[in-house]
C-alpha positions as CSV (number, residue, x, y, z in Angstrom):
1,M,-22.3,25.7,20.8
2,T,-18.5,26.0,20.4
3,S,-15.8,26.6,22.9
4,P,-13.7,29.8,22.7
5,A,-10.3,28.1,22.6
6,A,-9.3,26.5,19.3
7,V,-8.1,22.9,19.5
8,D,-5.9,21.2,16.9
9,V,-7.6,18.3,15.1
10,Q,-4.8,15.9,15.9
11,E,-4.8,16.9,19.6
12,F,-8.6,16.4,19.7
13,I,-8.3,12.9,18.2
14,N,-5.3,12.1,20.6
15,S,-7.2,13.1,23.7
16,N,-10.2,10.8,23.0
17,A,-10.5,7.0,23.0
18,F,-10.3,5.3,19.7
19,S,-14.1,5.1,19.1
20,T,-16.3,2.7,17.3
21,F,-16.8,5.3,14.6
22,Q,-13.0,5.4,14.0
23,R,-12.9,1.6,14.0
24,S,-15.6,1.5,11.3
25,I,-13.4,3.7,9.1
26,L,-10.4,1.4,9.6
27,I,-12.6,-1.6,8.7
28,L,-14.1,0.0,5.6
29,C,-10.6,1.0,4.4
30,F,-9.4,-2.5,5.2
31,L,-12.2,-3.9,3.0
32,V,-11.2,-1.5,0.1
33,V,-7.5,-2.6,0.4
34,T,-8.6,-6.3,0.6
35,I,-10.6,-6.1,-2.7
36,D,-7.7,-4.1,-4.1
37,G,-5.3,-7.0,-3.3
38,F,-7.8,-9.5,-4.7
39,D,-8.0,-7.7,-8.0
40,T,-4.3,-7.0,-8.3
41,A,-3.3,-10.6,-7.6
42,S,-6.1,-12.5,-9.3
43,I,-4.7,-11.9,-12.8
44,G,-1.6,-13.8,-12.1
45,F,-3.6,-16.9,-11.0
46,I,-6.0,-16.9,-13.9
47,A,-3.4,-16.1,-16.6
48,P,-2.8,-19.8,-17.5
49,A,-6.5,-20.3,-18.1
50,I,-6.6,-17.2,-20.4
51,K,-3.5,-18.5,-22.2
52,A,-5.2,-21.8,-22.8
53,E,-8.5,-20.5,-24.0
54,W,-7.1,-18.0,-26.4
55,H,-4.1,-20.2,-27.5
56,L,-1.6,-17.6,-26.5
57,S,2.1,-17.9,-26.0
58,A,3.7,-17.3,-22.6
59,A,5.5,-14.2,-23.9
60,S,2.2,-12.6,-25.1
61,L,0.9,-12.6,-21.5
62,A,3.7,-10.2,-20.4
63,P,1.8,-7.1,-21.6
64,L,-1.3,-8.2,-19.6
65,F,0.7,-7.9,-16.4
66,G,2.4,-4.7,-17.6
67,A,-1.0,-3.1,-18.4
68,G,-2.2,-3.5,-14.8
69,L,1.1,-2.2,-13.3
70,F,1.1,0.9,-15.6
71,G,-2.5,1.5,-14.7
72,L,-1.7,1.3,-11.0
73,M,1.2,3.8,-11.5
74,S,-1.0,6.2,-13.6
75,G,-3.9,6.0,-11.2
76,A,-1.7,6.9,-8.2
77,L,-0.3,9.9,-10.2
78,I,-3.7,11.2,-11.3
79,F,-6.0,10.5,-8.3
80,G,-3.7,11.6,-5.4
81,P,-3.8,15.3,-6.3
82,L,-7.6,15.1,-6.9
83,A,-8.1,13.7,-3.4
84,D,-6.2,16.6,-1.9
85,R,-8.3,19.1,-4.0
86,F,-11.8,17.5,-3.8
87,G,-11.6,15.3,-0.7
88,R,-10.5,11.8,0.2
89,K,-14.0,10.2,0.3
90,P,-15.3,11.1,-3.2
91,I,-12.1,10.1,-4.9
92,L,-11.9,6.8,-2.9
93,I,-15.5,6.0,-3.8
94,F,-15.0,6.9,-7.4
95,S,-11.8,4.8,-7.6
96,V,-13.5,1.7,-6.1
97,A,-16.5,2.1,-8.4
98,F,-14.2,2.6,-11.4
99,F,-12.0,-0.4,-10.9
100,G,-15.0,-2.6,-10.0
101,L,-16.8,-1.6,-13.2
102,A,-13.6,-2.1,-15.3
103,S,-13.0,-5.6,-13.8
104,F,-16.7,-6.5,-14.4
105,L,-16.5,-5.4,-18.0
106,S,-13.3,-7.5,-18.4
107,V,-15.6,-10.6,-18.2
108,F,-16.9,-9.7,-21.7
109,S,-13.4,-9.4,-23.3
110,T,-13.3,-11.0,-26.8
111,G,-9.6,-11.0,-27.1
112,L,-6.3,-9.9,-25.7
113,P,-6.3,-6.3,-26.9
114,M,-9.7,-5.6,-25.3
115,L,-8.5,-7.3,-22.0
116,L,-5.3,-5.2,-22.0
117,V,-7.3,-2.0,-22.2
118,L,-9.7,-3.1,-19.4
119,R,-6.8,-4.3,-17.2
120,F,-5.1,-0.9,-17.6
121,L,-8.4,0.8,-16.6
122,T,-8.8,-1.6,-13.6
123,G,-5.2,-0.7,-12.5
124,L,-6.1,3.0,-12.9
125,G,-8.8,2.7,-10.3
126,L,-6.8,0.4,-8.1
127,G,-4.0,3.0,-8.1
128,G,-6.3,5.7,-6.9
129,A,-8.0,3.7,-4.2
130,M,-5.0,2.7,-2.1
131,P,-3.5,6.1,-1.3
132,S,-6.9,7.6,-0.4
133,A,-7.5,4.6,2.0
134,V,-4.1,5.0,3.6
135,T,-4.6,8.8,4.0
136,L,-8.1,8.6,5.4
137,T,-7.2,5.9,7.9
138,S,-4.1,7.9,9.0
139,E,-6.1,11.1,9.5
140,Y,-8.5,9.4,12.0
141,C,-5.8,7.7,14.0
142,P,-4.3,8.9,17.4
143,Q,-0.7,9.9,16.8
144,G,0.6,7.3,19.3
145,R,-1.1,4.4,17.4
146,R,-1.0,5.7,13.9
147,S,1.7,3.4,12.4
148,S,0.2,0.4,14.1
149,L,-3.3,1.1,12.8
150,V,-2.3,2.1,9.3
151,T,-0.2,-1.1,8.9
152,L,-3.0,-3.2,10.3
153,M,-5.4,-1.7,7.7
154,F,-2.8,-2.3,5.0
155,C,-2.6,-6.0,5.8
156,G,-5.9,-6.2,4.0
157,F,-3.9,-6.2,0.8
158,T,-2.1,-9.4,1.7
159,V,-5.3,-11.0,2.8
160,G,-6.9,-10.0,-0.5
161,S,-4.0,-11.4,-2.5
162,A,-4.2,-14.7,-0.6
163,L,-8.0,-14.8,-1.3
164,G,-7.3,-14.2,-5.0
165,G,-5.1,-17.3,-5.0
166,L,-7.5,-19.4,-2.9
167,V,-10.5,-18.5,-5.1
168,A,-8.6,-19.2,-8.3
169,A,-7.4,-22.5,-7.0
170,Q,-10.7,-23.7,-5.6
171,M,-13.2,-22.2,-8.1
172,L,-11.4,-21.7,-11.4
173,S,-12.4,-25.0,-12.7
174,S,-16.1,-24.3,-12.0
175,I,-16.5,-20.6,-12.7
176,G,-13.6,-20.0,-15.1
177,W,-11.3,-17.0,-15.4
178,R,-14.3,-14.8,-16.4
179,G,-16.0,-15.8,-13.1
180,V,-13.0,-14.7,-11.1
181,L,-12.9,-11.4,-12.9
182,C,-16.6,-11.0,-12.3
183,L,-16.2,-11.6,-8.6
184,G,-13.4,-9.0,-8.6
185,G,-15.8,-6.5,-10.2
186,V,-19.0,-7.3,-8.2
187,L,-17.4,-7.1,-4.8
188,P,-16.1,-3.5,-5.1
189,L,-19.4,-2.4,-6.7
190,L,-21.3,-3.9,-3.7
191,L,-19.0,-2.1,-1.3
192,V,-19.6,1.3,-2.9
193,P,-23.1,2.0,-1.3
194,L,-21.6,1.1,2.1
195,L,-18.8,3.6,1.5
196,V,-21.2,6.3,0.4
197,F,-23.4,6.1,3.5
198,K,-20.9,5.0,6.2
199,L,-17.5,6.5,5.3
200,P,-17.0,10.1,6.5
201,E,-14.8,12.7,4.9
202,S,-11.5,13.4,6.6
203,L,-12.0,15.7,9.6
204,R,-8.6,17.3,8.9
205,F,-9.6,17.9,5.3
206,L,-12.9,19.5,6.2
207,V,-11.3,21.8,8.8
208,E,-8.4,22.7,6.4
209,K,-10.8,23.6,3.6
210,G,-13.2,25.5,5.9
211,K,-16.1,23.2,5.0
212,S,-19.6,22.9,6.6
213,G,-19.6,23.3,10.4
214,V,-22.5,20.9,10.5
215,K,-20.4,18.1,9.0
216,V,-17.5,18.8,11.4
217,A,-19.8,18.8,14.4
218,R,-21.4,15.5,13.4
219,I,-18.0,13.8,13.1
220,V,-16.9,15.3,16.4
221,R,-19.9,13.9,18.1
222,H,-19.1,10.5,16.7
223,I,-15.5,10.6,18.0
224,A,-16.4,12.1,21.4
225,P,-20.1,11.4,22.1
226,A,-19.7,12.4,25.8
227,A,-18.2,15.8,25.1
228,A,-20.1,18.7,26.6
229,S,-19.5,20.9,23.6
230,V,-18.1,20.9,20.1
231,P,-14.7,22.5,20.2
232,D,-13.5,25.0,17.7
233,L,-11.1,23.0,15.6
234,M,-8.0,24.1,13.7
235,I,-4.9,22.4,12.2
236,H,-1.3,23.4,12.6
237,D,-0.1,22.1,9.3
238,K,1.7,24.3,6.9
239,K,-0.8,25.8,4.4
240,I,-0.3,24.4,0.9
241,T,-0.9,27.0,-1.9
242,G,-1.0,26.2,-5.6
243,S,-0.6,22.7,-7.0
244,P,-0.3,19.9,-4.4
245,V,2.1,18.2,-6.8
246,A,4.4,21.2,-7.1
247,S,4.5,21.5,-3.3
248,L,6.3,18.1,-3.1
249,F,9.3,19.8,-4.6
250,R,9.4,23.0,-2.7
251,Q,12.1,24.0,-0.1
252,G,11.7,22.0,3.1
253,M,9.8,19.1,1.4
254,L,12.0,18.2,-1.6
255,Q,14.6,16.3,0.3
256,G,12.1,14.2,2.2
257,T,10.2,13.5,-1.0
258,L,13.3,12.3,-2.9
259,L,14.4,10.1,0.0
260,L,10.9,8.6,0.4
261,W,10.8,7.9,-3.4
262,T,14.2,6.2,-3.2
263,T,12.9,3.9,-0.4
264,F,9.6,3.1,-2.2
265,F,11.4,2.3,-5.5
266,M,14.0,0.0,-3.9
267,S,11.5,-1.7,-1.6
268,L,9.0,-2.6,-4.3
269,L,11.8,-3.6,-6.7
270,I,12.8,-6.2,-4.2
271,I,9.3,-7.3,-3.4
272,Y,8.4,-7.9,-7.1
273,L,11.8,-9.4,-7.9
274,I,11.4,-12.0,-5.1
275,S,7.7,-12.6,-5.7
276,S,8.1,-13.1,-9.4
277,W,11.4,-15.1,-9.6
278,L,11.9,-16.9,-6.2
279,P,10.2,-20.2,-7.2
280,T,12.2,-20.3,-10.4
281,L,15.5,-19.5,-8.7
282,L,14.9,-22.0,-5.9
283,S,13.9,-24.8,-8.4
284,N,17.1,-24.1,-10.3
285,S,19.0,-24.8,-7.2
286,G,17.5,-28.3,-6.9
287,I,14.4,-27.6,-4.7
288,S,11.2,-29.2,-6.0
289,L,8.7,-26.8,-7.6
290,S,6.1,-27.6,-4.9
291,K,8.5,-26.8,-2.1
292,A,9.7,-23.7,-3.9
293,S,6.0,-22.5,-4.1
294,F,5.6,-23.1,-0.4
295,L,8.8,-21.1,0.3
296,A,7.6,-18.3,-1.9
297,A,4.4,-18.2,0.2
298,M,6.5,-17.8,3.3
299,F,7.6,-14.4,1.9
300,Q,4.0,-13.2,2.1
301,V,3.5,-14.7,5.6
302,G,6.6,-12.9,6.8
303,G,5.4,-9.7,5.2
304,T,2.1,-9.8,7.1
305,A,3.8,-10.5,10.4
306,G,6.3,-7.8,9.7
307,A,3.7,-5.2,8.9
308,I,1.9,-5.6,12.2
309,L,5.1,-5.7,14.4
310,I,7.0,-3.0,12.5
311,G,4.0,-0.7,12.8
312,R,4.0,-1.2,16.6
313,W,7.7,-0.5,16.8
314,M,7.4,2.6,14.7
315,D,4.9,3.9,17.3
316,R,7.2,3.1,20.2
317,F,10.5,4.1,18.8
318,N,12.0,6.5,16.1
319,P,10.1,5.3,13.0
320,H,12.9,6.2,10.6
321,L,15.4,4.2,12.7
322,V,13.1,1.2,12.9
323,L,12.7,1.1,9.1
324,A,16.4,1.7,8.4
325,I,17.3,-1.2,10.7
326,A,14.6,-3.4,9.1
327,Y,15.9,-2.8,5.6
328,L,19.5,-3.4,6.7
329,I,18.5,-6.7,8.2
330,A,16.5,-7.5,5.1
331,A,19.7,-7.2,3.0
332,G,21.2,-9.9,5.2
333,F,18.2,-12.3,4.9
334,I,18.2,-11.8,1.1
335,A,21.9,-12.6,0.8
336,L,21.3,-15.6,3.1
337,I,18.8,-17.1,0.6
338,G,21.6,-17.3,-1.9
339,I,24.3,-18.7,0.4
340,S,22.1,-21.1,2.2
341,G,23.4,-24.0,0.1
342,G,19.9,-25.4,-0.4
343,A,19.4,-26.2,3.3
344,L,15.6,-26.1,3.5
345,W,15.3,-24.9,7.1
346,L,17.7,-22.1,6.4
347,V,15.9,-21.0,3.2
348,V,12.6,-21.0,5.2
349,V,14.1,-18.7,7.8
350,A,15.8,-16.5,5.2
351,V,12.6,-16.1,3.0
352,F,10.4,-15.4,6.0
353,G,12.9,-12.9,7.4
354,A,13.2,-11.2,4.0
355,G,9.4,-10.9,3.7
356,F,9.1,-9.7,7.4
357,C,11.7,-6.9,6.9
358,V,11.0,-5.8,3.3
359,S,7.3,-6.2,2.9
360,G,6.7,-5.2,6.5
361,S,8.8,-2.1,6.0
362,Q,7.1,-1.2,2.8
363,V,3.8,-1.1,4.6
364,G,5.4,1.0,7.4
365,A,6.8,3.4,4.7
366,N,3.2,4.1,3.6
367,A,2.4,5.1,7.2
368,L,5.5,7.2,7.4
369,A,4.6,9.0,4.1
370,A,1.1,9.8,5.5
371,A,2.7,11.3,8.6
372,F,5.3,13.2,6.7
373,Y,3.1,15.3,4.4
374,P,0.8,18.1,5.6
375,T,-3.0,17.8,5.1
376,G,-3.0,19.9,1.9
377,N,-0.9,17.5,-0.1
378,R,-0.9,14.3,2.0
379,T,-2.7,12.1,-0.5
380,T,-0.6,13.5,-3.3
381,G,2.5,12.7,-1.3
382,V,1.4,9.1,-0.5
383,S,0.1,8.4,-4.1
384,W,3.2,9.8,-5.9
385,A,5.5,7.8,-3.6
386,S,3.4,4.8,-4.5
387,A,3.6,5.5,-8.2
388,I,7.4,5.7,-7.9
389,G,7.3,2.4,-6.1
390,R,5.2,0.9,-8.9
391,S,7.9,1.9,-11.4
392,G,10.3,-0.1,-9.1
393,S,8.0,-3.0,-9.2
394,I,8.1,-3.0,-13.0
395,V,11.9,-3.0,-12.9
396,G,11.9,-5.7,-10.3
397,S,9.7,-8.0,-12.3
398,M,12.0,-7.6,-15.3
399,I,15.4,-7.7,-13.7
400,G,15.1,-11.3,-12.6
401,G,15.0,-12.4,-16.2
402,L,18.0,-10.2,-17.0
403,L,20.1,-11.7,-14.2
404,L,19.2,-15.2,-15.3
405,S,20.1,-14.4,-18.9
406,L,23.6,-13.5,-17.7
407,Q,23.8,-17.1,-16.3
408,L,24.7,-15.9,-12.8
409,D,24.4,-18.4,-10.0
410,N,21.8,-18.0,-7.2
411,Q,24.4,-16.7,-4.8
412,S,25.4,-13.9,-7.1
413,I,21.8,-13.0,-7.9
414,F,20.7,-12.8,-4.3
415,L,23.8,-10.8,-3.3
416,I,22.8,-8.3,-6.1
417,A,19.2,-8.3,-4.9
418,A,20.4,-7.3,-1.4
419,A,21.8,-4.1,-2.7
420,P,18.5,-2.2,-3.1
421,A,17.6,-3.0,0.6
422,L,20.9,-1.4,1.7
423,I,20.1,1.7,-0.5
424,G,16.6,1.8,1.1
425,S,18.1,1.6,4.6
426,V,20.4,4.5,3.9
427,A,17.7,6.6,2.3
428,I,15.2,6.3,5.2
429,F,18.0,6.8,7.8
430,M,19.0,10.0,6.0
431,M,15.4,11.1,6.0
432,G,15.3,10.8,9.8
433,R,18.8,12.3,10.3
434,Q,18.0,15.4,8.2
435,G,14.9,16.0,10.3
436,C,12.4,15.6,7.4
437,R,9.2,16.1,9.3
438,H,6.4,18.5,8.5
439,V,3.5,17.3,10.5
440,V,3.4,19.2,13.7
441,T,3.8,16.9,16.7
442,P,1.3,17.8,19.4
443,A,2.4,18.0,23.0
444,P,2.6,14.7,24.9
445,F,-0.7,13.3,26.0
446,E,-2.1,10.5,28.1
447,R,-3.3,7.9,25.7
448,A,-7.0,7.2,26.1
449,V,-8.0,3.7,26.7
């Protein structure tokens, strides 16, 4: 039985309490992102063991890291458009199974060339999983809590990265680097059956594509089990015709796309520059390596706290302005690391603040991208922005070495590193100022408890 009046999918979700069904989607996507973080980070922790077993030079390990990053970038470019064409769920499940199998097969690598290929394939799957998880979570969130919930889900990546380090530190001596890769392969493969049976397709995608009414009705009943009838659902999004990639560059969406890409590129450039080179730069200034490693960890701690709080602020205030201010403050914290004069307490505050503002804002930017693009090319928009960000991560991981080769002091290096944060701040501010919004904002509603 259907009601005669059509209801927008987002209005329907907004008008109902955040159900156990929706929480299960958030948890499943959190688990996907957690395993994604584990696999992405684990290679850095096991690299010394690989180097020792195969008698490699430190320089020969660089392609190993690069293969994963190029795989991530390629996966985002390839799988995003496929998710907009065939559905978020099948592409997400395929990506998880793909990177799980590739990671598991890495266990049997007989040399560096074989491992390079398998790390690229692992990255390919990882690059496809993340945008689909972000999009699916976003499309089941009430609008008034979307940024908070998406950033909360995205914190799984930080948790997974930390677990990768913990497992490597505690178990590497007993299970070896192959055991760590095996764990990174088995966990996603075990998660796949759960995703197949418990994860639904996006309700917005089903309605937009005119899919089975039975599937739609089943999901509606899960979201609003007390509803007297199943409403006739529709979406207000602009209809995407042709390629979801080409639509990113059409009139009305081009400017927002380019500004988002600028923000993603600059943000991930900073994150990888600091993550890769902070311990080295701090130790060069006279701080012991153990303290430098602790300080580098504070960047990740700050990023987790920032993701949670910035997501909440984005829901309460203008999200573009929140991110613009956060990136602006980040520039100040990054510069402060360089001018701290080695004062430990000041470095702790500066590194934590930089992580809070930069990493936290990057997570928020993912939520913003998911809200900016319409249903027909949402995953493409998120994934291609992610791919551009990955290219920034490659630049960031390389630029530290370049700055050191120029024999610049820490103060100069960190002042230079603050510049991308300023550019990101301007880009996201301009995006909001130009009114780059395409998702229709429903009428105000009373938030369900």
